[in-house]
N, C-alpha and C positions, 0 to 999 in steps of 0.2 A: 524601527517598527517591525514587529513580527509579521510574517506572511500569513500565518494561521494562528488564531487565538480561539481556544475553546474554554468557555467559562461556565463552571458548575453544571455541566451537561448531564442530563439524565435521559434514559431511553428504556422503553418497556416492550415486552412481548406479552400482551394481555396483562395478567396480574403479576407477572414476573418482571422485576426491575433488573435489567441487564447491565445498565451503566448508571453509576451512582455518583453524582457530583464531581465529575472529572474536569480538571483544569489542565490545559496544555498550551504551549506556545512553540512555534516552529518558524525558523527563519529561512529565507531563500538559500538553496544549496545545502541545507542541513538534512541529515538522515537520522531519523528517530526509529529505534527498534522498539516494538511493542511486544512484550512477552508475557506469558502467563499460562496456567493450565487450561485444558479444554473447559469451556463454559465460563471462562473468566470475564467475557464481555468484549474481547478484542474485535471480533468480526462485527458485532453490533456497533461498536464505536466507529470503526472505519465506514460502515454503511451510513451512519448518522452524519458523519462529516461529508460524505459524498452526496447526501440527499436521498439515498435509497431506503432509509429508515427514518421515520419522523421522530424528532426529539420531543420528549414530554416536558422538559424544562431546560433552562439554561440558554446559552447563546453561543453562536459560532460566527466568528468574524474572519473574513478573508481579504487580505490587502486593504484593511481598514473598514470594509463594508460589512454590515450585518447581513449574513446570508441564511440565517436560521430558518426562514420561511420559504426560501427559494427551492423549487423542484430540482431534481437531479440534472435534467437537461440544461437548465440555466447555469447550474454550477459547472457543468462541463464546459460551457461557453466561456466561463470566467477562468477556467484553467485547472479544474479539479477532476482527475481521472482515477477510477477504481478498477483494479484487476482483481476480480473476486475469486475466492476459493472455488475450485472446480472449473475455472477458465471461461466457461460459457461461450465457447466459439460457435460459429455457424458451421456445424460439422459437415454438412453437405456442400459447402462452398470451398473454393480453393483458398490456399494461404493468401494469395494476392487479393482475392475478393474480400476476405476477412479484413485485410489491412486497408483496402481502399474504401470500404464501407464507413470507416471512421474518419476519413479525410473530409474536411468541410463541416464536420459536426462540432468541432471545437474551435480553437483559435488558429490564426495564421502564425507561422513560425518556421523554425529550422527543420522540423521533422517532416520529411517527405518519404515516399517509398524508397528513394535512393539512400537517404541518410539513415533510415531505419535499418536497411540491409547492411550498411556499413557497421552499425552497432551490433547487429545480429546476423553475421555472415552465414551461420548455419541454416538460415531460412532461404538463402538465395537458390540453392538447387531444389527447394521444395515449393517454389512459388505456385506451380501448377498442380500440386498435389492437394487432394481433399484434406481438410483439416482433421476430419475423423479418422484418417489413415495415418496420422503422425504419431510418433512416440510421445510419451508424456513430457519429456524435456522440450521437444519441438513444439508441442502444443502450448506449453507455458511461455516459451519464447515468442510465439505468435500472439498470445494474449497480451504480453507486455508491449510488444511492438505495435499492436493495434491501439493500445492506450496512448502510446507516444505519438501516434498519427494525429491525435487531437491536440498536440502541442501543449501538454499540461505544464503548469507551474508547480503543481502538487500532485505527486503520484502515490496512490495508496495501494500497497501490495499485500494481499492476504494469502499467507501460507505459500510462499514462493517455492520452497523445496519439497513440499509434501508429496510423498509417493514417487519421487524421482531418484534415479541412480546417482551415485556420487559424481560420476563424470558429467552428467547433465546439469547437476547443481553447480559444479565448478564453472562450467561454460556460461551459465546464466549469470553468475556473480561477476565473471569477467566483463560481461556486457554492462552490468549495472554500475560498475565502478566509474565509468565515464560520465554518468548522469549528473552528479553534483557539480561538475565543472561547467555544465550548461545552466547552473542556478536552479535546476529542478530540485525542489524539496521532496523528500521521500519519507513516508511512514511505512515501516516494514514489519509485518507480522511474521515471525519465524520461530519454529520450534527448536531449531538447531542453535543453541545458545552461543556456542563458539563462533559460528558464522555471524550471528546477530551482533555480537560485541565487536567483531572485526570490521563489520560493514558500517556501523553506525557512529555518529558523534555522541548521541545520548541514548540511554535506555530507560524505558518505563515498564514497570511490572504491574499488571492488574490482578486483583484477587476479588472475586465476587462483585465485579463491576467498579471497584475502587482502586485508585493508585496506592500501592503499598511500598513502592520504591521508585525513585527517579534520580538519575545521576549521570555524570560523564561516562561514556563507555570505556574510555581508557583507564578510568579509576575504579571501575566496577569489577568485582570478583564474582566468580561462579557461586561462591558460598553466600554472598550477600543477596544475589538474585534468588537462589533456592530458598533462603530464609523468607524472602518476600513472597515467593510462590505459595508458601504454606502458612503465611501469617505469623511467622515466628519473629522474635526480636531481631533488630538490625535492619528493619525496612526503611521506609522513607524518613 
């Protein structure tokens, strides 16, 4: 049985339909790369799965239960955590305070302050620093580590590498590689197609809110994804 199942999901921003009839399934420990041009509906889809954006139609199942009507905080308790674009840290609080504020809001599990710092050792010397004073890479690491403190079974990552230096991106992906071994499923929105294909088991391309390509990452070429980006032949 799939951990996450999305069935004919639709979501709107007023009169604009941002997600159109999306079907997805994701198993425990699997990483799905979600790619597409700006405005394709990727962020809205992640927010709808997390409960931060109301679905206008369709169904979301998590671990066999229908969660379509559940609010975000109850989905967090069930094990769905979103790292939003822009990180949204408490910039006036320290790194440690940002991490600890998430403890107890999710599930019990292996992720504690100690284990999160093992996964993100670059944060250890910054624990007492204000989050607003960190570099972009350190802020992104803090945002992901904060999400892990809720012990998610499904981690939704929106634009992991956006605006970061190559060195910061490499360090983040080194930390992320260990997560599937914990059976944490990941949906990854990533503009760097090479990294997305290397990190994921499967890749899905969205165009104007619809899936135009879906396939195994190991069998997916850049050419096929770019064709799906622009609605050309060779998509799904």
